[in-house]
N, C-alpha and C positions, 0 to 999 in steps of 0.2 A: 452455157450450161446445156447439158445433154437432155434429150427427151426423157430418159429414165430418171434423171435427177429432178427435172421439173415435176414429173409424175409423183415421185416419192415425196418431194417437198409439199406438194398439194395434198397428198393423202395424209402426211404427217400433221399438217396444220388443221385440216378439216376433221380427220378422225379424232385427233386429240381433243379438239374443241367439242365435238359431238359427244365424245366419251365423258368429258367433264360435265356436260349438260345432264347426263343421265346417271352419273356416278352417285354413290351414297354421299350424303351431305358432309359426313365427317372427313371425306377425302380432301386433300390439299388442293385448293382452287388454282394454285400456280401450275398444276399439271397441264393446264391449257396454254401455258406460256404467256399468260396475261391477256390472251385474246378473249373477246366476248364469246360466250357459248353459241354454237351453231346448232339449230334444230336438226334432228335427223332428216326431216322432209327436205329442208334446204340443202343439207349436205348431199343427199342422194341426187337431188336435182342438179347440183353442181358437178357431181361425178358423172352423171349421164351426159351433161353438156360437154364435158371434156372428151367424151367418146367421139363427138362430131368434129372436134378441133385438133385432136392429137394424132400426129403421124404415127403409123405403125412401122416400127423398125424391124427389119429381118436380119438375122445373123445365121450364116451357114455353119452347122455343127458337124455335118457329115455329107456325103455325096448327095443325099436326097432328104436330109432332115434339117429343119430350120427352127430357130427360136424366133417368135414374134412377140414384140413388146409394144403396147400401146397404153390406153387409158385404164383398162381393167387389169385383171390378172394376167400373168405371163401365159402365152400360148405357144404351141409348137405345131409343125406341119411336116408330114412325110409326103413326098411326091413319087410318082411312078405310074407305069402302065395299068396297074390294078386300081388306080384312082387315088385321089388325095385323102389322107387322114388329117384331121384337124383336132387339136386338143384344146378345149374350152373356146368360148365365143364372145367374151368381153360384154360390153353394154350393147343394147339394141342400137344405140346411136352410132356405134363403131362399125356396124355391118358393112356399109358402103366402102369404108377404108379397108376393112378386112378382106372383102371380096376382091378389091383391087390388088391388095398385096399378094393374095393367093394366085391371082391370074398372072402376076408378074413372075412368080416362081416357076410356073409351068402351065402348059395347056391341058394337063391331065384332068379328067372328069372328077367332080366331087364324089366322094364315097362315104366316109364315116366321120362323124363328129363325136368325140369322146369327152364327156363332162367329168372333171376330177372331183367335183362335189356340187352342191346345189346353189351356192351363194351367187347373188345377182351379178357381181362383177365378173363371174365366170360363165354364166348361163343366159344372161338376158338377150344375147345375140342368137340364141337357139332358133327362134322362129324364123328370123331372116336367113340364117344359114340352111335351115331345112328347106326354105323356099328356093334356095340356090342349088338344091339337089343332094344335101347331106342327110344321111340317116343318123339318128342320134342314139348313142349307146352310153349307158351309165350304170352305176350300182342301183339296185332296186329301190333303196331308200332315197336316192336322188329323185327318181320319178315320184315316189310317195310324197316327198316334201314339196316338190314343184306342183303337185296336183292339188294342193290345198293351201289356204292362207298360212303363212309362216312368219317368224320373227327372228331377228338377230338381237338378242337381249342386250348384249354388251354396248351396242350403239343405239338402243331404243327404237329400232326400225322394224316396221311391219310391212309385209308384202302380200298382195293378193295371189290367188292361184294363177299359175302360168297358163297361157292359152294352149289349147290342145296341140297345136303344131309345134310348140316349144318342148313338149314332153319327150323323153327318151322312149323309143319304140322297141329297143333291144336292151334288156337288163340282165344282170347276173348277180350271184350272191357272194362268191368267194374269190374265184379267179377264172380267167379265160385267156386263151391264146389265139392270135390271128397270125396267119402266114401271108404276108402282104408286101408286095414290092421287094421281094428277095430278102426279107427280114422277118424274124420272129418278134411279134409284138405281144408282150406279156402284160396283162392288166390285172392288178392285184388289189383287193379291198383291204384297207386297214380297219381293224376294230376301232370303235369310237376314239377319235384322236382330236383333230381340229373340229370335226363334226362326226356324225355317225354315217356320213355318206362318202367318205374319202376313198379315193383310189389313186394308185400310181400307175404310170404307163412306161414300160421299159422297152425301148428299141434295142434288142440285144446285140445284133450285128453292128449297129451304129454306135453302141455303147453310150446311149443317151437315156437318162431317166427323168421323167416329169413327175414331180411329187405333189403338184397342187399346193394348197395352203397348209399341208402337213409340215412344209418347210417354208419359212419366210427368212430369207438369207440376210443376216447381219443385224437383226433387231429382235426385240421381244415379240413373240407371236401373239396373235389373237386366238383365243379358245372360245368357241361358240357353245357355251354351256346349255343354251336353249335348244341346241341341236345335238345334244348328247356328248359334246366335246369334253375332255378332261385331261389333266396333266399327265396322269399315269399312262393313258392311252397314247398321248402325244409322244412320250418318251419311248414306249414300245414300238410305235410306228417308225420313229426315227431310227431305232436299232434295226428294225426289219429292213428299212431302206439301205442302211449301211451294209447289211449282209448281201445286198444285191449289187453292190458297186465295187469297183476297183479304183486304184489310184488315178487312173486316167479317165474315169467315167465323167461325162459332162452332165451335171445335175441341174435341172431347171426347177427353181422354187416357184411357189405361187406368186410371190412378190420379191423384189430385190434382184440383184445381178445373178447371172449364170454362176454356178458354184462348183466346188470340188468336194471330194470325200472328206478331206481334212477340214473344210469349213463346216460340213454337215456334222462331223464328229465334235467340233467345237460347240455347235449348237446343242447337240445331245448332252455334252458335259455341263453346259450352262443350265439347261432344263433340269438336270438331275440335281445340281447344286442348289438351285432355288427351291426345288421340291423338298429336298431334305431339310433345308433351313426352316421352311414354313411348317413342314410336318412335325418337326421337333417341338415348336412352340404350340401348335394346335393340340398335340398330344398332351402337353402340359396344362392345357385349359385356357390358353390365350384366345381372345376373341379376334375376329377378322380385323376390327379397328386397331386393336393392340398390335397385331402382327404387322400390319401396314405401317403403323407409326414407328416401328423399329428400324425401318429403312434397311431391310435385309440385303438389298441389291446395290448398296452404295458403292461397293468395290467393283461392281460389274457394269454400272450405268454408263461409264465413258465408252464402253465397247458396244453395248446392246440397247441403250435407251435413245436411239436415233430413228425410231420408226413410228408408226401410227399410234401405238398404244403406250401410254406412260407406264413407268415401272410400278407405280402404286396400283394401277389397274391390273397389271399382270399378276402381281403378288396376290391381289384380292381374288382373282379368278382361280389361281392355284389353290388358295385356301378353300374356296367354296367347292372345288371339284375333287379334293382329296377324299 
């Protein structure tokens, strides 16, 4: 079994169980696959422990652009004489493995760490990578959320403010461009989608797009409503990303395997389908409990219900964020 499949299996078991532990009582307890609920504290501890033990796999996507996959969210790196760019930093426990993986790519100096959003599996390594020489860049709301205690409501998890050395020191509001290592790097903020902190990073010459958790390839996504995420924003962000890509663009999701425009389009179509089904019943006066009980995604589950979040939870958050 590959490292990626091990990671996805772990996240699926742990996140589903934790989700069941904090879900409304009317939800089907079988969503956790019959496993005993895992507390959010225990789940996060196990996820952090996986950062220390999980190898970071590197995949070359272009002459100097690489996909990095380990215990946390998918990362990417660009190398070259202007210095390395790193996208996302995984868990704090993954920093030694991440630094080793980057050193094996090239001897170029650290330059810039870009956070795609604030979530802990994408930013906990910030402090360690800053100590390694990276300047941290993100949307202004990422700095805001990391600067104070935050929560991810859907898994019932709370987080203290990040240490000062983990905070982005360069922020932007809408978009910015870097001309770095003979490529144009376009960084674009999505309106609230997965969260209100999401950005994508487009290496235009390399034709590589990193979408963070705005895209989770191959399964129902998480939407962090406690951080402003909502289904309509997620659909708009997916459409915005589709407009940036061509048939040969290599698209890096926040979780899941490297993807294509066709796969991203399939995700957009699924999101729109579920949204319309839920919206129709909600407009007719159905409660969240009633909508979930209708099993609106039964015809989609064989394709999409193989990730961390059960279909009932996805339908519930769609209902709440319409």
